[in-house]
Each structure stands twice: as structure tokens, then as C-alpha cells.
Biopython code that builds the backbone (N, CA, C, O; Angstrom):
import numpy as np
from Bio.PDB.StructureBuilder import StructureBuilder

atoms = [
    (1, "MET", "N", (67.748, 23.170, -62.989)),
    (1, "MET", "CA", (69.075, 23.034, -63.545)),
    (1, "MET", "C", (68.999, 22.108, -64.768)),
    (1, "MET", "O", (68.380, 21.045, -64.716)),
    (2, "GLN", "N", (69.627, 22.520, -65.845)),
    (2, "GLN", "CA", (69.620, 21.715, -67.057)),
    (2, "GLN", "C", (70.495, 20.479, -66.900)),
    (2, "GLN", "O", (71.494, 20.492, -66.180)),
    (3, "LYS", "N", (70.102, 19.410, -67.588)),
    (3, "LYS", "CA", (70.847, 18.161, -67.536)),
    (3, "LYS", "C", (71.671, 17.983, -68.804)),
    (3, "LYS", "O", (71.203, 18.264, -69.907)),
    (4, "ILE", "N", (72.910, 17.510, -68.631)),
    (4, "ILE", "CA", (73.800, 17.193, -69.748)),
    (4, "ILE", "C", (74.165, 15.715, -69.644)),
    (4, "ILE", "O", (74.517, 15.229, -68.569)),
    (5, "LEU", "N", (74.078, 15.007, -70.769)),
    (5, "LEU", "CA", (74.556, 13.639, -70.854)),
    (5, "LEU", "C", (75.791, 13.640, -71.736)),
    (5, "LEU", "O", (75.729, 14.039, -72.900)),
    (6, "ILE", "N", (76.905, 13.199, -71.189)),
    (6, "ILE", "CA", (78.154, 13.117, -71.941)),
    (6, "ILE", "C", (78.409, 11.651, -72.274)),
    (6, "ILE", "O", (78.678, 10.837, -71.391)),
    (7, "ILE", "N", (78.322, 11.335, -73.544)),
    (7, "ILE", "CA", (78.605, 9.980, -73.997)),
    (7, "ILE", "C", (80.112, 9.891, -74.190)),
    (7, "ILE", "O", (80.695, 10.636, -74.978)),
    (8, "GLY", "N", (80.732, 8.975, -73.466)),
    (8, "GLY", "CA", (82.192, 8.881, -73.488)),
    (8, "GLY", "C", (82.823, 9.743, -72.419)),
    (8, "GLY", "O", (83.900, 10.305, -72.622)),
    (9, "ALA", "N", (82.161, 9.851, -71.282)),
    (9, "ALA", "CA", (82.617, 10.739, -70.215)),
    (9, "ALA", "C", (83.919, 10.300, -69.555)),
    (9, "ALA", "O", (84.564, 11.098, -68.875)),
    (10, "SER", "N", (84.313, 9.045, -69.744)),
    (10, "SER", "CA", (85.551, 8.581, -69.107)),
    (10, "SER", "C", (86.786, 8.831, -69.965)),
    (10, "SER", "O", (87.909, 8.591, -69.520)),
    (11, "GLY", "N", (86.589, 9.304, -71.178)),
    (11, "GLY", "CA", (87.720, 9.603, -72.052)),
    (11, "GLY", "C", (88.346, 10.951, -71.743)),
    (11, "GLY", "O", (87.880, 11.676, -70.864)),
    (12, "LEU", "N", (89.383, 11.274, -72.457)),
    (12, "LEU", "CA", (90.125, 12.519, -72.226)),
    (12, "LEU", "C", (89.228, 13.750, -72.352)),
    (12, "LEU", "O", (89.209, 14.598, -71.460)),
    (13, "VAL", "N", (88.495, 13.849, -73.445)),
    (13, "VAL", "CA", (87.611, 14.998, -73.664)),
    (13, "VAL", "C", (86.446, 14.966, -72.680)),
    (13, "VAL", "O", (86.054, 16.001, -72.141)),
    (14, "GLY", "N", (85.894, 13.776, -72.446)),
    (14, "GLY", "CA", (84.775, 13.642, -71.517)),
    (14, "GLY", "C", (85.112, 14.108, -70.117)),
    (14, "GLY", "O", (84.301, 14.767, -69.466)),
    (15, "LYS", "N", (86.307, 13.768, -69.647)),
    (15, "LYS", "CA", (86.742, 14.193, -68.308)),
    (15, "LYS", "C", (86.823, 15.711, -68.207)),
    (15, "LYS", "O", (86.425, 16.294, -67.199)),
    (16, "VAL", "N", (87.337, 16.344, -69.247)),
    (16, "VAL", "CA", (87.427, 17.808, -69.264)),
    (16, "VAL", "C", (86.032, 18.415, -69.252)),
    (16, "VAL", "O", (85.786, 19.397, -68.551)),
    (17, "LEU", "N", (85.111, 17.832, -70.030)),
    (17, "LEU", "CA", (83.739, 18.346, -70.076)),
    (17, "LEU", "C", (83.048, 18.208, -68.722)),
    (17, "LEU", "O", (82.320, 19.109, -68.304)),
    (18, "ILE", "N", (83.267, 17.102, -68.041)),
    (18, "ILE", "CA", (82.693, 16.933, -66.695)),
    (18, "ILE", "C", (83.169, 18.065, -65.789)),
    (18, "ILE", "O", (82.363, 18.703, -65.110)),
    (19, "ASN", "N", (84.468, 18.311, -65.780)),
    (19, "ASN", "CA", (85.019, 19.376, -64.932)),
    (19, "ASN", "C", (84.484, 20.746, -65.322)),
    (19, "ASN", "O", (84.250, 21.589, -64.456)),
    (20, "GLU", "N", (84.289, 20.972, -66.603)),
    (20, "GLU", "CA", (83.824, 22.268, -67.099)),
    (20, "GLU", "C", (82.356, 22.538, -66.735)),
    (20, "GLU", "O", (81.995, 23.666, -66.399)),
    (21, "PHE", "N", (81.519, 21.504, -66.802)),
    (21, "PHE", "CA", (80.074, 21.703, -66.675)),
    (21, "PHE", "C", (79.487, 21.375, -65.307)),
    (21, "PHE", "O", (78.331, 21.715, -65.055)),
    (22, "THR", "N", (80.226, 20.736, -64.424)),
    (22, "THR", "CA", (79.668, 20.247, -63.160)),
    (22, "THR", "C", (79.051, 21.349, -62.297)),
    (22, "THR", "O", (78.039, 21.106, -61.639)),
    (23, "ASP", "N", (79.618, 22.526, -62.281)),
    (23, "ASP", "CA", (79.097, 23.602, -61.427)),
    (23, "ASP", "C", (77.794, 24.207, -61.937)),
    (23, "ASP", "O", (76.984, 24.689, -61.146)),
    (24, "GLU", "N", (77.584, 24.187, -63.259)),
    (24, "GLU", "CA", (76.431, 24.869, -63.840)),
    (24, "GLU", "C", (75.321, 23.943, -64.323)),
    (24, "GLU", "O", (74.204, 24.395, -64.574)),
    (25, "TYR", "N", (75.618, 22.650, -64.456)),
    (25, "TYR", "CA", (74.652, 21.701, -65.001)),
    (25, "TYR", "C", (74.599, 20.446, -64.146)),
    (25, "TYR", "O", (75.517, 20.156, -63.379)),
    (26, "ASP", "N", (73.507, 19.709, -64.294)),
    (26, "ASP", "CA", (73.378, 18.390, -63.702)),
    (26, "ASP", "C", (73.977, 17.411, -64.712)),
    (26, "ASP", "O", (73.337, 17.100, -65.716)),
    (27, "VAL", "N", (75.191, 16.922, -64.462)),
    (27, "VAL", "CA", (75.966, 16.164, -65.443)),
    (27, "VAL", "C", (75.823, 14.662, -65.226)),
    (27, "VAL", "O", (75.957, 14.162, -64.109)),
    (28, "TYR", "N", (75.550, 13.957, -66.319)),
    (28, "TYR", "CA", (75.507, 12.496, -66.360)),
    (28, "TYR", "C", (76.492, 12.052, -67.423)),
    (28, "TYR", "O", (76.823, 12.818, -68.328)),
    (29, "GLY", "N", (76.964, 10.810, -67.317)),
    (29, "GLY", "CA", (77.921, 10.353, -68.311)),
    (29, "GLY", "C", (77.906, 8.855, -68.509)),
    (29, "GLY", "O", (77.398, 8.101, -67.680)),
    (30, "THR", "N", (78.478, 8.440, -69.635)),
    (30, "THR", "CA", (78.648, 7.024, -69.907)),
    (30, "THR", "C", (80.135, 6.703, -69.960)),
    (30, "THR", "O", (80.973, 7.567, -70.219)),
    (31, "TYR", "N", (80.430, 5.450, -69.708)),
    (31, "TYR", "CA", (81.809, 4.973, -69.779)),
    (31, "TYR", "C", (81.782, 3.572, -70.364)),
    (31, "TYR", "O", (80.755, 2.895, -70.326)),
    (32, "PHE", "N", (82.915, 3.137, -70.906)),
    (32, "PHE", "CA", (83.007, 1.780, -71.427)),
    (32, "PHE", "C", (83.646, 0.847, -70.404)),
    (32, "PHE", "O", (83.045, -0.152, -70.010)),
    (33, "SER", "N", (84.869, 1.175, -69.972)),
    (33, "SER", "CA", (85.550, 0.279, -69.027)),
    (33, "SER", "C", (86.025, 0.977, -67.752)),
    (33, "SER", "O", (86.115, 0.335, -66.705)),
    (34, "SER", "N", (86.325, 2.248, -67.815)),
    (34, "SER", "CA", (86.809, 2.986, -66.644)),
    (34, "SER", "C", (85.724, 3.912, -66.118)),
    (34, "SER", "O", (85.115, 4.663, -66.880)),
    (35, "LEU", "N", (85.486, 3.856, -64.823)),
    (35, "LEU", "CA", (84.487, 4.733, -64.212)),
    (35, "LEU", "C", (84.895, 6.197, -64.366)),
    (35, "LEU", "O", (86.067, 6.510, -64.575)),
    (36, "THR", "N", (83.922, 7.072, -64.259)),
    (36, "THR", "CA", (84.174, 8.510, -64.311)),
    (36, "THR", "C", (84.259, 9.057, -62.891)),
    (36, "THR", "O", (84.150, 8.305, -61.922)),
    (37, "SER", "N", (84.452, 10.342, -62.774)),
    (37, "SER", "CA", (84.477, 10.981, -61.457)),
    (37, "SER", "C", (83.075, 11.335, -60.967)),
    (37, "SER", "O", (82.919, 11.885, -59.877)),
    (38, "LEU", "N", (82.066, 11.025, -61.757)),
    (38, "LEU", "CA", (80.681, 11.307, -61.385)),
    (38, "LEU", "C", (80.205, 10.327, -60.312)),
    (38, "LEU", "O", (80.747, 9.228, -60.192)),
    (39, "PRO", "N", (79.194, 10.719, -59.531)),
    (39, "PRO", "CA", (78.610, 9.770, -58.567)),
    (39, "PRO", "C", (78.052, 8.548, -59.316)),
    (39, "PRO", "O", (77.663, 8.656, -60.479)),
    (40, "ASN", "N", (78.014, 7.407, -58.658)),
    (40, "ASN", "CA", (77.571, 6.168, -59.289)),
    (40, "ASN", "C", (76.197, 6.272, -59.944)),
    (40, "ASN", "O", (75.977, 5.688, -61.005)),
    (41, "GLU", "N", (75.274, 7.002, -59.334)),
    (41, "GLU", "CA", (73.921, 7.103, -59.884)),
    (41, "GLU", "C", (73.856, 8.003, -61.125)),
    (41, "GLU", "O", (72.813, 8.093, -61.772)),
    (42, "LYS", "N", (74.966, 8.666, -61.453)),
    (42, "LYS", "CA", (74.990, 9.564, -62.610)),
    (42, "LYS", "C", (75.896, 9.055, -63.728)),
    (42, "LYS", "O", (76.194, 9.794, -64.666)),
    (43, "GLN", "N", (76.336, 7.802, -63.637)),
    (43, "GLN", "CA", (77.162, 7.254, -64.702)),
    (43, "GLN", "C", (76.650, 5.870, -65.095)),
    (43, "GLN", "O", (76.142, 5.119, -64.263)),
    (44, "PHE", "N", (76.794, 5.556, -66.365)),
    (44, "PHE", "CA", (76.231, 4.337, -66.919)),
    (44, "PHE", "C", (77.258, 3.656, -67.812)),
    (44, "PHE", "O", (77.902, 4.309, -68.634)),
    (45, "GLN", "N", (77.413, 2.341, -67.653)),
    (45, "GLN", "CA", (78.304, 1.574, -68.519)),
    (45, "GLN", "C", (77.595, 1.396, -69.855)),
    (45, "GLN", "O", (76.430, 1.001, -69.902)),
    (46, "LEU", "N", (78.309, 1.690, -70.943)),
    (46, "LEU", "CA", (77.701, 1.643, -72.271)),
    (46, "LEU", "C", (78.760, 1.351, -73.319)),
    (46, "LEU", "O", (79.828, 1.963, -73.327)),
    (47, "GLU", "N", (78.456, 0.411, -74.201)),
    (47, "GLU", "CA", (79.282, 0.158, -75.369)),
    (47, "GLU", "C", (78.636, 0.862, -76.551)),
    (47, "GLU", "O", (77.416, 1.021, -76.584)),
    (48, "VAL", "N", (79.428, 1.280, -77.510)),
    (48, "VAL", "CA", (78.938, 2.064, -78.648)),
    (48, "VAL", "C", (77.793, 1.369, -79.379)),
    (48, "VAL", "O", (76.868, 2.034, -79.845)),
    (49, "GLN", "N", (77.840, 0.057, -79.485)),
    (49, "GLN", "CA", (76.836, -0.680, -80.243)),
    (49, "GLN", "C", (75.503, -0.826, -79.505)),
    (49, "GLN", "O", (74.527, -1.261, -80.115)),
    (50, "GLN", "N", (75.425, -0.488, -78.253)),
    (50, "GLN", "CA", (74.228, -0.695, -77.447)),
    (50, "GLN", "C", (73.227, 0.452, -77.611)),
    (50, "GLN", "O", (72.986, 1.224, -76.683)),
    (51, "ILE", "N", (72.660, 0.543, -78.795)),
    (51, "ILE", "CA", (71.723, 1.627, -79.117)),
    (51, "ILE", "C", (70.489, 1.592, -78.223)),
    (51, "ILE", "O", (70.041, 2.636, -77.750)),
    (52, "ASP", "N", (69.934, 0.398, -77.984)),
    (52, "ASP", "CA", (68.740, 0.305, -77.139)),
    (52, "ASP", "C", (69.023, 0.755, -75.705)),
    (52, "ASP", "O", (68.184, 1.397, -75.074)),
    (53, "LYS", "N", (70.198, 0.419, -75.201)),
    (53, "LYS", "CA", (70.569, 0.859, -73.850)),
    (53, "LYS", "C", (70.738, 2.372, -73.813)),
    (53, "LYS", "O", (70.347, 3.011, -72.836)),
    (54, "LEU", "N", (71.312, 2.955, -74.861)),
    (54, "LEU", "CA", (71.449, 4.411, -74.934)),
    (54, "LEU", "C", (70.083, 5.086, -74.945)),
    (54, "LEU", "O", (69.878, 6.099, -74.275)),
    (55, "LYS", "N", (69.156, 4.525, -75.703)),
    (55, "LYS", "CA", (67.788, 5.071, -75.721)),
    (55, "LYS", "C", (67.156, 5.008, -74.338)),
    (55, "LYS", "O", (66.485, 5.949, -73.915)),
    (56, "GLU", "N", (67.369, 3.896, -73.631)),
    (56, "GLU", "CA", (66.829, 3.737, -72.287)),
    (56, "GLU", "C", (67.421, 4.776, -71.336)),
    (56, "GLU", "O", (66.705, 5.366, -70.527)),
    (57, "ILE", "N", (68.723, 4.992, -71.438)),
    (57, "ILE", "CA", (69.389, 5.987, -70.582)),
    (57, "ILE", "C", (68.832, 7.379, -70.847)),
    (57, "ILE", "O", (68.549, 8.122, -69.908)),
    (58, "THR", "N", (68.673, 7.738, -72.119)),
    (58, "THR", "CA", (68.165, 9.079, -72.439)),
    (58, "THR", "C", (66.706, 9.235, -72.019)),
    (58, "THR", "O", (66.303, 10.322, -71.607)),
    (59, "ARG", "N", (65.912, 8.179, -72.112)),
    (59, "ARG", "CA", (64.518, 8.249, -71.635)),
    (59, "ARG", "C", (64.462, 8.439, -70.124)),
    (59, "ARG", "O", (63.604, 9.156, -69.612)),
    (60, "THR", "N", (65.376, 7.796, -69.421)),
    (60, "THR", "CA", (65.401, 7.887, -67.962)),
    (60, "THR", "C", (65.874, 9.265, -67.493)),
    (60, "THR", "O", (65.250, 9.880, -66.628)),
    (61, "ILE", "N", (66.963, 9.738, -68.061)),
    (61, "ILE", "CA", (67.566, 11.013, -67.645)),
    (61, "ILE", "C", (66.800, 12.212, -68.191)),
    (61, "ILE", "O", (66.626, 13.214, -67.497)),
    (62, "LYS", "N", (66.344, 12.106, -69.435)),
    (62, "LYS", "CA", (65.714, 13.222, -70.156)),
    (62, "LYS", "C", (66.641, 14.442, -70.195)),
    (62, "LYS", "O", (66.286, 15.517, -69.710)),
    (63, "PRO", "N", (67.846, 14.260, -70.784)),
    (63, "PRO", "CA", (68.797, 15.370, -70.798)),
    (63, "PRO", "C", (68.358, 16.506, -71.723)),
    (63, "PRO", "O", (67.682, 16.283, -72.727)),
    (64, "ASP", "N", (68.752, 17.715, -71.366)),
    (64, "ASP", "CA", (68.508, 18.875, -72.215)),
    (64, "ASP", "C", (69.564, 18.959, -73.307)),
    (64, "ASP", "O", (69.311, 19.465, -74.401)),
    (65, "ILE", "N", (70.763, 18.450, -72.987)),
    (65, "ILE", "CA", (71.899, 18.509, -73.917)),
    (65, "ILE", "C", (72.580, 17.147, -73.915)),
    (65, "ILE", "O", (72.766, 16.549, -72.855)),
    (66, "VAL", "N", (72.955, 16.649, -75.102)),
    (66, "VAL", "CA", (73.724, 15.413, -75.225)),
    (66, "VAL", "C", (75.000, 15.739, -75.985)),
    (66, "VAL", "O", (74.964, 16.336, -77.062)),
    (67, "ILE", "N", (76.132, 15.338, -75.407)),
    (67, "ILE", "CA", (77.430, 15.561, -76.047)),
    (67, "ILE", "C", (78.082, 14.207, -76.247)),
    (67, "ILE", "O", (78.215, 13.429, -75.302)),
    (68, "SER", "N", (78.489, 13.924, -77.474)),
    (68, "SER", "CA", (79.221, 12.704, -77.759)),
    (68, "SER", "C", (80.705, 13.034, -77.795)),
    (68, "SER", "O", (81.184, 13.736, -78.686)),
    (69, "ALA", "N", (81.423, 12.511, -76.802)),
    (69, "ALA", "CA", (82.845, 12.795, -76.711)),
    (69, "ALA", "C", (83.621, 11.549, -77.095)),
    (69, "ALA", "O", (84.851, 11.561, -77.088)),
]
sb = StructureBuilder()
sb.init_structure("model")
sb.init_model(0)
sb.init_chain("A")
sb.init_seg("    ")
for serial, (resi, resn, name, xyz) in enumerate(atoms, 1):
    if name == "N":
        sb.init_residue(resn, " ", resi, " ")
    sb.init_atom(name, np.array(xyz, "f"), 0.0, 1.0, " ", f" {name:<3s}", serial, name[0])
structure = sb.get_structure()
């Protein structure tokens, strides 16, 4: 199953994308202050300026698709 990383998954667009892709993809997401509907092991707290943390997340997950919402 392909992996998708949604940056900004707790926002309006991110929430819709989670609902759209959950059945067909292994979905991961980031949030700033509000948790997403994803399981805890599939969501990561991230601020926009934290480039090194984003790189670490992508190295760990190895997503096939990255969406910035």
C-alpha cells in the first residue's frame, strides 16, 4: 500500500484529504496545535519552520506521495 504524508492534516483541506485517502492509502499527517483523526503513531506535531524535523519525518515514513495542505 502506498504511503501519503499530508502536511497540515489538521486543517480544513487536510481533514478532507484524510477522509478521501484513508481507504486506499497508508495516510500520515502533521499538525501544528490540533490533533488529527489519524492514530497517534501516524501523526506528527510540526511547525512550518521546522525543516529538519520535516526531513526526519519523511526519512522515517518514506512516503510515496507528499501533499502540502
